[in-house]
N, C-alpha and C positions, 0 to 999 in steps of 0.2 A: 725584726722578727727573729726570735731565738729558735734553736733546733729541738726544743722539747716536744716530745710526743704528746698529742692532744687526743682526748676521747670526746667524741661528739655523737649526738643523736640528731637525726633529721632525714631529709629526703633528697635524692639526686633528681634534679629537675630536667636537664636536657644535656645532650652532648654538644660541645662546641666544635670538636674535631675528633675523629676516630679513624683507626685503620682496622676495619672489620672487627674481629673479636680479640685483636692483639693488644691494643692500647687506646686510650682516649683521654681527652680533656673534658671534664664534666662540671656543670654548675651544681653545687650542693647547697641546699637551704637548711642551715642548722635550726634545730627546734628553739623557739622563743627568741629568735634573732631576726632582724629585718633584712640584713644584707646577705647576699649569697657569696660563697667563696668558690674558687676554681681549684679543682683537684685533678691531678694526673694519676691515672690508674693503668695497670697492665693486667693481662688476662690472669684469672677470669674476671670479667667486668661486671659491676653491679647493674641492676635494672633501674630504670627511671620510674619515679612515682611509687616507690616502695620505701618504707621506713627502715632505716638501718642504724645500728650502733657501729661506729667506725673509729679506727685509730689512724691519725694522720701525722705527718711530720712536715714542717716548713721546707719548701723547696723553691729557692729564689723568691719570686713574688707570689707563688702559689703554694699548694700543698701536694704531698705525695701520699697516696693511699697505701697503708700498711696492712690493715685488716678490715673486714666488714662482715656483719651478720644481720639478718633481718630480725625485727622485733615487732611485736603487736602493741600499738599505742592504746592506752585505755581510753574508752569513751570518745574515740576519734572516728569520724566518718571518712571512708576511703572515697576518693574522687574516681569513680569507675569510668566516667566519660573520658577523662584524661588517660587513664590506664588503657582502655580499649583503643583509643586513638593512637597511642604511642607504641603499643606492643602487638596489635593484631593486624596482620596484613589484610588490606582491602577495606579497612574501617577508617572513615574520616570523621570529621566533627559531627555532622548531622546524623550519620548512621550510628555513631557512638551514643549520641543522645537518645535515639530511638531504641537501641538495644538496652540501654540502661533503664529507660522508662518501662519497657516491657518486662525485662528479666532482672536487671541489676546483676549481682554476683551469682544469682541462680544459674546463669548461662553456663557456668563451668560444670555444674552438676549435670545439666542436660548434655553437654559435650562428652562428659565422662561416660555416659550411657547413651551414646549417640544412636545406636540401632533402635532403642526404645523410643527415642524422641525425634527421629529423623523427620517425620511428617510435620510436626509442629514447627521445628526449626526452619524447614523449607518454606513455611507459610510466612515467616517474618524476616528471614535473612536471605541474601543472595547466595548463590553457590560459592562465589569467591570469598565471601565473608565467613561462611561455614568452614571452608577449607582453611582460612586464616586461623580461626579458633582451634581447629583440629591440629594444625601444624604446631601451634603454640603449646597445646596440651600434650603433644607427643614427647616433649622434652621433660624429663624427670625433675630437673631443677625448677622449671616453671610450675609444675604441679605442687612441689614442696612450698614454693613461695606463696602461691594462692592459699594453700591450706593454712599456712602460718598467718596470713593476713586475715583469714576468716576465723581464726582461733580454733581450727579443727585439729591442731596438733597437741597431743597430750604432754604433760610435764616431763615424763620419762623420755619421750621422743625428742622434745626440745633440748633436753640435757645432752642427748646423743648428738643432735645436730650441732649444738654449741661446741661440743668437743672437736668436731671436724673444722668448724669455722675458726675457732680459737687457735688451732694448730696449723692453719693454712692447708687443710686437707679437703677443701670443698670439692676439688676435682675428683678425689678418691671417693668421696661420699656419693657423688652422682654416678660413678662407675659401679659402686656397690648396689645402688638402686637398680641399675640395669641388670646386673647379675641376679638379683633377687626379685625380678619381675615387678619392679616398682612398688614393692610392699613396704610402705613407710611405717608399718606397725613394728617392724623389727628394730630393736635396739642393737645397732651394729657393734657398739662398744662391748656390750655383754656377750653378744653372739661370738665375736672373734676373740674374746677372752677365753671362752670355752672351746672354740674351734680354731685351730692354728691358722693364722692369716696368710702364711707364705704360699698356700694353695692359690691365692689370688695372682701370684706370678707364675708358678709352675704349671697351673692348669688354664688360667684365664689370660695370661700374658699381660697383666697390668704392670705399670712401671715399678721396677723392683725398689728403687729408692723411696718412692712413696709408700709402698707396702712395708718396707723395712722401718721407715719413720713411724708408721702406724703401729707396727708390732712392738717397737721399743717403747713407745708411749703407753702401750698396754702392759708394760713390765715384763715382756719376754726377754730372756737372757741373751746376751750377745753370742753365747756358745750353744744356744738352742739348736739341735741337730738340723731341724727343718730350715733354719736360717742358713746354715752352712751349705745344705743341699741346694738351696735357691741360688746362692752366690756361686757355687761350683758350676751349676748349669749356665748361669749368666757368663762367667769367665770363659768356660770351655767352649760354649757355642759361639762366642765372639771370635775365638781363635780358630774354630773349625771353618770359619769363612775362608781361611787360607788353605783349606783342603785336608790337612792332617787330622786324623781322628785319634792318633796316639800323640800326646803332647808332653813336652818335658816337665817332669814332676816338680822340679825345683822352681820353674817358672810359674806353674800353677799355684804352688804353695805360697810363694812370695806375694803374688797378686791377691790371693785369698786372704792372707794375713793382713795385707794393707786395707782391704775393703771391710773385713769383719772386725778388725782390732782385737783378735783373740790371741792370747799368749801361745807361743810356739808349742810347748808340751801338751797343752789342752787340745790345740788344733790337730796335732799329730794323732792323738788318741781318737778324735772324732773321725779323721780320715781312715784310720785303720778299721773302725767300726763300719764305715760306709763301704769300704772294700769288702768286708765280710758279708755285708747285706746285699752286695751286688750292685749297689747304686754307682759305685766307682770301680774301675778295673785298673789293676796295677800290672805293669809289664817292664821287664828288664831286657835291654838289648845292648850287648857289648859293654856291660858295666854301667850303662845309663838307664835311669829310671823314667818311666812314662806313665801318664794317667790317661784314661779314656772314660767317657760317660758310659755306664752300663747300658743305657737305652740306645746309644749310638752303636755300640758293639753288637747289640741284639739285632739291629736293623741290618748290619753288615753280614751277620751270620745267616739271617733269613735270605738275603740276596744270594749268598754263596750256596745255600742248600737248594733254593729254588732253581738256580741255573744248573746245578749238578743234576737235579732231578730231571729237568727237561733234556739235558745233554745225554743222559744215560737211558732215556726212553727209546724204544724202537724208532728208527728214523721215519719221519713223515715224508714220503716220496711224492713229488709233483710231476705231472706231465710237462714236457718242455714245449716252448714255442717252436714253430717250424724253423728249420735251420736258416731259411732265407731271411727270417726276421732277426737273426743273430749275427749276420755277416758284418754289421757295422760295429761290433764289439771288438776291442783289442784282445790280445791273448790273456792279459790279466783280468779283464772284465769277463771274458768267457769262463775263466777259472772260478771267479766269484759266482757267476751265474750257475754253473754246474754244482757248486757247493750248496747254493740255495735250494736246488732241487732235491738234494739228498741229506743235508745236514739239518739238525734241529736248532743249532745256534751257529750263527755266522757273523763274523766281524769283518767289516770292510773299511780300510783306512786309506786316505790319499789326500793330497793337497787340492787347492782350488784348481779347476780346469782339468782334473784327471778323470772326469766322467762319472762322478758318483750319482748325480741326478739322472743322467742318461740310464744308468744301471737301475735306479729306482723305478724308472718308467718300464723297463723290461720285467722287473719283478711284479709290478702292478698288473701288467698285461697277462703275466703267467698265472697270477692268482685268479683273475677273471676267467681265463681259459679253464681252470680247474673248478669253476663254478663257485668260487668264493666271492662274496659281496662286500664291497667297501663299506665300513661302518657297521656291518652286521657280523661278518666272519673275521674280518681283518681291519686294521687301521694303520694309516701312515701318519707318523707324528713327528713334530719338531719342537724344540724348546722355546722358540720365539715366534711371534706372529709374522714378523718379517720373513723369517726362514720358511715358515709354513706357506705363506702366500707365494713366495718365489718358486718353491717346488710345485705347488698346485698349478700355477700358471704354465709351467713347463711341461708337466705330465698330463694336464687337462683332467685332473681327478682330485677328489676331496682330500685335503691334508689338514690335520688339526694340530693345535698346540697341545702339549701334554696337559696343561692346566685346564684347557677347555674340554678336553676329553674326560677329565676327572671332575669337571665342573667345580673347581676350587680357585679362588683368586690368588692365593699365596701358598708357599710350601708349608706354612704353619697350620693350614686348615686340613681337616680330615674329610676325605670324600664320603658322601653318603652311599649307602648300598644301592647298587644298580644291577639288576639281574641281566640286563643287556650286555654289560661288560663281561659277565661270566661266560658269554657265548663266543667271545673273541678267541680265535685260535692262532692268529699270526699277528705279531707286532713288528713294524718296521720303524725304526727311530733314526732320523737324520740328525746331524750336528750333535752326536752323542757326547762329545767332549765337554759340552756345556751342561750336561745333566748331572746334578748332584745326587748323593745317595738318598737324601730325604724324599725327593720326588720320585726317584726310581723305585724305592721300596714301596711307596704308595701305589705306584703304577702296577707293579708285579702282584701285590696283594689284591688289586682290583680285577686282575685277569687270572684267576686260579686255574683255568683250564687251557692255558696257553700250550701250544704244541711246537711253535716255531718262532724264533726271535732273531731279527736282523738288526745289528747295531752298526751304524755308519758314521764315521767322523774322521777328523784329522788329528792324529796323535801328536803332531808337532805344535798344535795350537795350545793356547792357555787352557788349563783345566777350569772346571766350573767354579762359580762363586758359591761357596758352601762346602760342607763336608764331603770328602771322598775324592778319589782320583780314578774313577771307574774305568774309563776307556784304556788308560795305560795299565792299570792293574789286570784287567781281563785279557788284554792283548798280550802282555808280556808273560802271563801265566802259562801260555802254550797249551792250555786245556781245551781251547775252542778253535774251530776252523776259522782261519783268518786269511785275508788277501790284502796285499799292499799294492795299490794302484800307483803306477809311476809315470805312465805316458801322459804327455800334456797335449791337449786337443785344441786350445784356443789360439787361432792364428793372429788375433789382434793384440795380444798382450804377452807375447813370448819373452820380451825383454823384462817385463815386470816379474814374470815367473822365474827367470834366471836370477833376478835380484833376490827375491825372498827365498828361493831354493838354496842359494849360496850361503844364507844365514845358518842353515842347518849343518853345513859341512865345515869340519874343522880345518882351519888354516886357509880358507878361501876368501878372497876379498869380494865384497858385494859389487855387482856390476851396475854401471850407470849409462844412460843414453840420453843426450840432451833432447828435451821436449817430450820424453816418455818417462824416464826416471831421473829426476833432477835432485842435486844436493845443494842446499842453501846454507851457508855458514854466516849467519848474521852477527853483527856486533852485539855483545851481551847486553850493553846498556840500552840499545834501541830495538832489541829483538821483537818485543811484542808489537810495536808499531809496524815494523817491517813484515811481520807475519800477517797482520791484519791487511796490509796493503797487498800482499801476495794473494790472500783469500779474495779480496775485492777484484783484483785484476783477473783472477781465474774465473770469477763469477761473470765477467763480461763475455766469456766465451762458452758458458754453460748456464745451468740454472741450479737453484738450491736443492732440487731433488737429486742432482747428480754430482754434488760436491759435499765433502765432509772434512772437518778437522778432527784428527785423532790425537789424544794425549793420555798419559797414564793416570792423571789425577785431576780433581777439581780444585785442589788447594794451592794457595800461593799466587804470586804475581804471574807466574807462567802456568797457572792452572786454569781449568775450563770455566770457572765462574767469572774470572776477570776477562779471559779471552772471549767468551760469549758476549759479555757486556761491550767490549771494544768492537767486535764485529758488528753487533747490533747498531751501535752508534755510527758506524761507518756506512752501513748499507741500508739501514732503516731508521734514520734519525727523526723523521717526522711522523712516524706511526702513532696513532692514538694510544695512549697508555691505558691498559685495561686492568692491570694488577701490579702491585709492588710488595716485595717482602725482603727480609734480610736472611742471608745464609753465610755461615762462616765469616761473619763480620762485614760482608759486602752487600750493598743494596742491589737488588735485581729487579729491573722493570720488564714488563711484558707489554708488547705493542701489537696492534693490528698489523698483520703482514709478517710477523715473526715466524721463523721455523722453530717448532717445538718438538719435544719427544715425550711420549707416554711412559710413565714410570711404574704403573700398576696395571694388572689385567682388569678389563671391563668385559667379563664373560658374556653378558647379555647383549652388549653392543658389538661383540666380535672385534674389539680393539684391545691390543695386547701390549704388555711391557716391551718397549723397544720400537714401537711404531712411531713414525714421524708424521707430523701434520703441520698445518699453518693456521694461525689465528686469523679468522675472517671477519668477526663482528663481536660486539658486546652490547648487551641490553642492561642498562644501569638499574632498572627497576625504579622504585620510589627513592628519591634522593636521600631521604633520612634513614633508609634501611639498606646498608651496604650488603647485607646477607641476601637481598633480593637479586643481586647482580647475576647475570647469566653470560657466560663467555662461550662463543661458538668456535670450534676447531674443525677444519676440513682435513680428512685423511684420504690420500690417494692409495687405493687398494688394487691398483693395476687395471682391472676391468671397470672400476667405478670409483667415484668420489663419495665419501660418506661424511656427513656433518654431524658432530656430536656436541650437545649442549652441556656445559659444566656449570654447576653451582660454584660460588666463590670458594667454598671449602674443598670441593672436589678438585678444582683447579690448583689450589695451593698444595694439596697432597699428591697430585698425580702428574703434574706437568712441569717440565724444565725447558729452558732454552736449548735448541738443538742444532745450532750452527756447528758446534763441536761437541763430541761425546768421548767417553773413555773407550779404550781399546776393548776392555771387557764388555762394555755395553753394546759395542758394534760387532762383536764376534758372532759369526753365523750369518753375517750380511756381507754383501758386495756392492760396490758403487763405482761409477766410471772414474771419478777423480778423488784422490785422497791426498791431504796434506797431513803429514805425520810429524809431530813435534818430539824430538829426542833431545832433552835438555839435561845437562849435568846434575841439576838439582833432583832429577828423577832417577839417578843412577841405581838407587837401591831397588827400583822396580823393574829395571831393564834386563830381564832374563832373555835368553834366546827365544823363548816361546812368546814373550811380549813383542820383541822385534819382528819375529816371523808373522805373528798374528796381525800386527798393525800394518805391515807392508803388503801382506797378501790379501787385504780387503780391496785393493785397487784393480780395476779391470782395464782402464785405458791410460791413466796418468797417475804417477806417484811422485810427490815432492817430499823429500826428507828435509826438515828444518832443524838445524842445530846452531850452536854458537861458535864463535871463533876461538873459544877456550876448550872446545871438545872435538875429538876426532872420531867421527862416526865409523870410519873404516876400522880403526883400532878397537873400538868397542866390540865390533862383530868378530874380530880375530880372537878375542878371549874365548877360551875353550868352553866355559859354561856360562859366562856372563851373569854373575850374581845368582847362580842356580840355587834354588831353595830345595831342601829335603822335604819330601812328603811321605809320611808314615801312616799307614792305615791298617786296621784290623783285617779288612777284606784281603789285602795282599798276603797277610799271614795265613788266613784260612785257605787261600788258594795254594799256598806252599805246604799245606799239611797240618797247620796249627789246629789243635782241637779246641772245642768250646771251653772245656774245663782244664 
């Protein structure tokens, strides 16, 4: 078998083996040949019982699929019985024969106009069969395939479709159909030749590499300004994840030139034009040049003006609780409470155990005393579901996540107008250090009639993932009333408090106490095995809900992907495997009984990014259709257990193993037992804020794990410990910088 690429026509008959929609081994029947061949394909996978033109290349004893596109065979009858049976959920051999006898291909016309044909369909099909056809028809790619098979696609449209298939852009084609309301009459090649295509990234967030490939094939120039704008947005937003909104201009220029392949003089001229247009902002500080996205700077200026406006309004005065109800407040807590009564903006900062939640409870009681209603006149918010649940359980009052309040799943979404949010007069936001400027700007815009704002957080913790350094910028500006809580109130973890508190102090060695704060210096060669053994031994004295491994990164042998796998194999080796995929080159299995973490907000289910659960069951569905698989995860939400059912695709996108998580992901949460890995390979991430945040998550027990080649005490003695500089426009506005 040589390696020459072969062009074939024929039909894919059946899958021998597949992993969902990611890859598969498929029998292919070439046209006018008796024997089938085996083809290996990766996503997007072709459909069975559809005629294709394909390109394949020999691969050992089989073939590898390079390209495929459907085509209509002349004078050939389509076997709709086989098609229905293999592609429609709930349809078997006998029901496929019956449906074909009654309707044949006409069934798809009836489904397309279901409301007009509902009664007739219900007379001949079961509810599950109707739902199966409707689910199939919802997918734009399936509609396109059926129309091609029935010859309902015009020549111009087929030419457009062929363009996408010939250039491996079928994924983009399906996305374009979604954007254009499944209107297959549009010739997307002609449409986006006349209308610049980079809007597909800047507005619709489609993959920029696919969009760029499409645009270049349409003969757009590499120096096309909209292309440069798209790549600028991509590069700068990636860097904004590390908080700075003013970024080194040289760094941006080098990255931009690498990705766009535009000659330096031409690129400089384009950037000057973009600065003049306001798309890009240029700033010079101490002889160094910086760039910022104009859109980001605009958000920062809005936040600055909004806060200035509230702060300068006549103060909103509240009646106080009876003094007898304030006797349990420390001097600093009382100071913060009195500021709340008379100040329009108040910032409260303090570490774990300094009584921030206790103070929130007093503020909540005071608002009720002043006839303010929770969720009508005021709301208490937190950035994560875990933090919101924790506060809610302690103060016995409703606390929402910011995303659920705005009813958006991610920071990328824009909240819909809601007149109820315009009635909100007071916002209390806990764990404010975790709030980035994108979500904060959306929140303030949604509450235009705000009178009082309380921001609560720990300035020594890590800043948010995303643009901005809000808590630090606002606190250090000295423009707003602020209280620093310093007294520690937890009697059960004073030793842990002394340890993480010492990290903040220059020249002070961290304190240890055997059995409460332990330091393990494992051999570098056996560290991962010893770490897993430590986790397993600790689990014998507690449970998974009260134990977590923290680490700065998922990457590498000492990263969380590998460590989660090792812990799983140690403590849950026999659990039934429910799902498998690869990430960063490593295979990850999920088993019944595994501890997992939610990665996206599910607003309707009230399950949020950062919530932990446990896989409790799996329903495989029909064995030939992996997409039918349903996986059940149980979440403990304090007062109740909630079971959520995930489709295979939802599970893949939203769930990760949760025996260990990053420090960033666990920020805002506390747990009884923490094992914190501080490895020399992670030195570039080990800021004092990283060390402080990781160690301060523990309530009863803290284990620091490092290697015999690293000195944890010495790392803490370093003054700034790999401190990174964060530059923001908001900081400049607060210092008096003008918009122009």
